[in-house]
N, C-alpha and C positions, 0 to 999 in steps of 0.2 A: 504494500500500500504506500502511497505517498504519505508524508507526515500529516498528522491531523490538521496542522496549520494550512497546508496546501489545499486541503479539501475546501477551505473557505474561499479560495481564490475565485472560483466561478461566481458565487453570489456577489462577492465584492466587485468583480469586474463588471457584472451586469449593473450593479448599483452605480459604479463610476461612469459607465457609458450612458446611463439614463439621464434624462433632463433632471435638473435639480428639483428635489422634492417629489419626483414621480414615484420613487420607491421609498416608503416611510421607513424610519429607523426600526419600528417593531417588525415590519415585514423583512427588512434586511437581517435582523437578528434571527427571525424564524428560518430564513434561507440558510444562514450560516449553520444553525443548529441542525437543520435537515441535511446539509452537506456533510456534517461530521457524524451524525447519529448512527449511520450504518456500522461504524467501527465499535459501537457499544457491544457488538457481538464477540469481542475479545473476552467477555465474561464467560463465554463458552469454555475457554481453557480452564478457568477456575472451577467450573461445574463439571469438568472432565468429559465434555462433549467433544468428540473427535473433530479435528479441523475439516475433514472431508464430509462430515455430516451436513444435512440440509440446514441445520441450525447451528453449525460451526462457523468459524471465521470465513467471511466472504460468501456465506450461504444466503439464506432467505432475506436477510436484511440488505443484501446487495442486489435485489431484484427489482424489476419493473413494478411488480405488485407492491412491494414495500414503498417505493417512490410514489405510487398512485395513492396508497393509503395516507401518506403524509400530505399529499396534495388535497385529498378530500378533507382531512382534518383542518388544513389551512383554509379551505373554502368555508367550512363551518365557522371557523374563528376569524373570518375576514374583518369583522368590525374592530375587534381589539388590535388587529394588524394594520388598521387604517388603510384598507385596500378593498377593491371590489372583489366579489366572489371569484371571478375569472382570474384577475391579477394575482390574488393570493394563491390560488391553486396552481397557476402556471409557474409563478416564481419559486414556490416551495417545491413543486414537482420537478422542475428543471434542476434546482439546486440539489435535491436528493438523488436524482438520476445521474448527476455529474460525478457522484462518488464512485459507483461501480465502473463507470466509463473511464475515469482516471486510473482506478486500480487495474483495469484491463491493460493499460499501457505500461505496467511495471514489470521489472525483470525477475520477479520471484513469486513465490506462493503457489496456490493451486488454481488460480483463475477465479472468476466471479460467476455465481449462479444467477445470471441475469434473467433467465427465463423460468426460474422457480415459480410456481410448483409444477409447471408443464414439463420441465426438463431439469434434471439434477446435474446436467453437464456443466462443468466449469469452463468458462471461456476466457481467452486472452485476445487482445488485438494482434493483428499480424506483425505489427512493429511495436517493440517494447523498449523505448529509450529511457524511461524513468526508473532510476534505481529504487528498489524496494526498501522501505524504511525499516530500520531495526525497531524492536519493541522498546518501550519506555526506558528500561534499565540501560540500554546500549545507545540511546539516542545521542548522547553527548560524547560519542566515540569518534574515531577516524571514519568509520563506516557511516555514522550519522551525519558527519560533516560532508562526506561525499554525496549523501542523499540530498542534503540541502542544496548543494551546488547543482545537482542534477535537476531538482525541482525548479530552481531559479532559471536554468537554461531551457527546460522543456515546458514549463507551465507559466511561471510568473512573468518572465520577459515577453513571451509571445502574447500573453493576455494584455500586458501593459501596452505593447505595440498596437494591438488591435483596438484597445480603448482609445489611445491617442489618435490613431488613424480615423476612428469613427467620429471622435470629437472634431477633428480637423475637417472632415467631410461635412459634418453638420453645421460648421461655422462658415463654410464657403458660401459665397453669394449664390442665390438660386440660379442666376444666369450662367455662372461658371459650371454648375452641375448639369445643366440641361443643354449646353452648347457643345455638341460634339458630333 
């Protein structure tokens, strides 16, 4: 998995790219939590649930179904999130789904059970440039530092470039965008 901090990158990038005030702070917080929440499944190790089990690490909590459940919950809670029903569901759903998609691009683990409960198959992306993060006890090691640099290179910097590019396009005069 990328580090827990890097899972927040997608909702943060969407917030930065949006018009000021378009995504409320409560909705942003819900998106960040939704992006990080799938890794709560590491509790499975404490409960002696095998990694490869449907409820093990990168199992059911890394599925489209889990992201959809979080999106539905956000839709129900849209008022305290200060968002419309659709905006709350879309933002939280995308944030939650970004977690297993980022994990699929990592160099280790067993893959993600993206299609659980229809399939227990663990999937990886065909290209896996992001170094897998060590667990908490080893995060501040040489391997942890290598992971941070990998995440900067493959997640944070491309997202920052995309946000900056999007902001520049949005600020360009309308004539310049339509004349070509």
